[in-house]
N, C-alpha and C positions, 0 to 999 in steps of 0.2 A: 978065849974068844969064839967056841960056839955057844957057850954060855950065854955070853954079848947079845948073840946072834941072835939066838932062838927068843930074850929075854925084849929085844927089839921089835921081833917081829910078832910076837905077842902083844905087844902094845901099839904096836901095828893094826894087826886085826881087830881089835877091840876100837880103837877111835873111829874105823870103818866101816864097824855094826851100828855105831850109837847113832840113833836117829838124829839128825836137823833140827834144831829148835830156833824160835825166832830168839833173834838178838835184843836180849831185854832193853837195850837202848833203844829200839824200834820204839814210837810213840805207837798206841793205840788209840784208833778214832773212832766215832760213830758216825752213823748219814741222817739227816735231817733234810725238807723238802723247805723249799723259797720258792713263794708264790704270790703274783698278785690277787689269787682269791682265799681269802679269811681261812676257808674249812680244810684247806691245803699245807696253809704258811705255818712254818713250824713242828709239822708232824716230824716223826722218827720212822724211819723207812724199818721194815720188817721181813721175814720169810714168810710165804706161804706156797705149798705145794701147788702148782698148776694145773691144771683138772685138763687130763686129755695130755701131758706133755710127750710127746716119745723119748724124750729122756729123761728117765729116772732120777738122776743124779743132781737135777737141776730143779731150785726151788725160785719162783717169781719174788723179784722186791717188790715191794708196794707201801701203800701207808692204809690206817683202816680209820675212815671221823667215827667208828664205833671206838665206845669205850667197855672195856680195856684193849690194847691192840691187840692183831689178830693172833701175831708169834713174836719172836724173841726179836727186840731190838739187832739191826745189824753192827758188827764190831769188826774193825781191820787195820792192816797193820800192812804200810807199801813199801814193796822192794824194786826200789828204783832200779833200772837197766842205765848203766852209764854211756853206753852204745849210742840209745834210742832216745834219752831222758825222760821214757814213760815206764810208768811202773804197774806192776802185780800189786793188786789188793788181797790180801791174804788174812783170811779168820786167824785170830789167836789159837782157835782150837785145834786146829790140826795144819798142817802144813800142805796137806792135801785139798784143800777147800778152799777155791777164790771166786771173788767176783769175776762177774763176765758177762760181755755182751754174747746174747743168743738169736739169729733170726733167720729173715730172708727177705728179698727186696727191700733193704735198705730199712725195716721198722723191726730192730731188738729189744728184747726182753734183757735187761738188768736182771740179772740173777746171781745166786749162788750155787759154783758149781763143784761137786766134788771130783775130784780127778781129772780137773779140766783136759788134760793131755791125752786122757785116755778117749772121753767123754766124746773130744770133735772127729776120733774116727768110727762114731757108732751111730753117729748122727748121716742124713740124707743130703745127696752129694749139693752142693749151689747153698748150703748153711753157714752160718759166718756164727765161728767163736771164737771171742777173743777173748780173753785174760791178763793181754801183758802188754795193752796198749791206753792205760789212762795216765790222765795229764792231773796234778794236784798244783791247782793254781792256788800259792800260799799267799798271795795277796788277796785275795776275793776269799776263800777260802772252800772255793769250788771245787767240784770233781768234773772231767771232761774226758770225751773219748777220744783219740788221738790216734788212732790207725790213719795211715796214709790214705787218702782218698774219703776220708770220712767224716767232714761236713757235714753238720749237722747241729739241733740240740736233744736236750732232755723234754720229756713230755709225760701227760698220767693222764691214763686212759680208764675211767670207770670200770668198776667191775663188779657186779651183785651189790647193788644201791651205795655200798656205805664202803666201798672199798677202791684204791686205785691202785693198777698197775703202773712202773715206771718203766717207760723205753727210753730205746733213742731213736731218735727221726730223721734219717739220711735226707738231705734237700732234693732227692728223687723220691721218696718214700711216697707209694700211693698209699693215704689213710681215709676212713673217715673224719669228716670233722667234730668225732663229737671229743675231744680229747683239750687239756691246757697247757700250754708251756710252764715248765718248771726249770729251777737250779736243785741240783744234787751240792748240797752242806756240808763239809766234813769239819767234825767239833772234835777236842780231846776226850776220852774217855777218864774222868778223875778217879773212877776207883773200877778197879775189872773182878 
């Protein structure tokens, strides 16, 4: 009997110590822009470190009109929260990195954020950090931000001439007028 209890406890401790991996049945997607501006339409989102970013764990998502693109193309898989019907967008390379919106006053950077829960506690008070509230519209193939009170839309702001940063602009956000409205579209990755 003791041998069985020992074997069971050994098996249980091994299972608990094993890292959680992505369910192989979760499809992997990539992101691109849809825009009325031909120079942005169809460009895939990439990562680029944000200069002067208070959070070194975050990289801004955007597009480059230069060739080749500035960074690696974004890939993610969705983890749905059944209670809210909203999703986390996790990168397939690690379960500790997620796509998030980060910012203040209703203008939120779309970013890739390492350890989002830990990063949230290190940012200044009043900073929004949300990685759990994305809507994937399967019919339209678009990604939206769905937190309560988050009405708004995706926009692209020019950065350094040939790059555009993607942000969520809340309906009450105060900004300059140098942005273009865009949609963030997801599509399946055919090979990883």
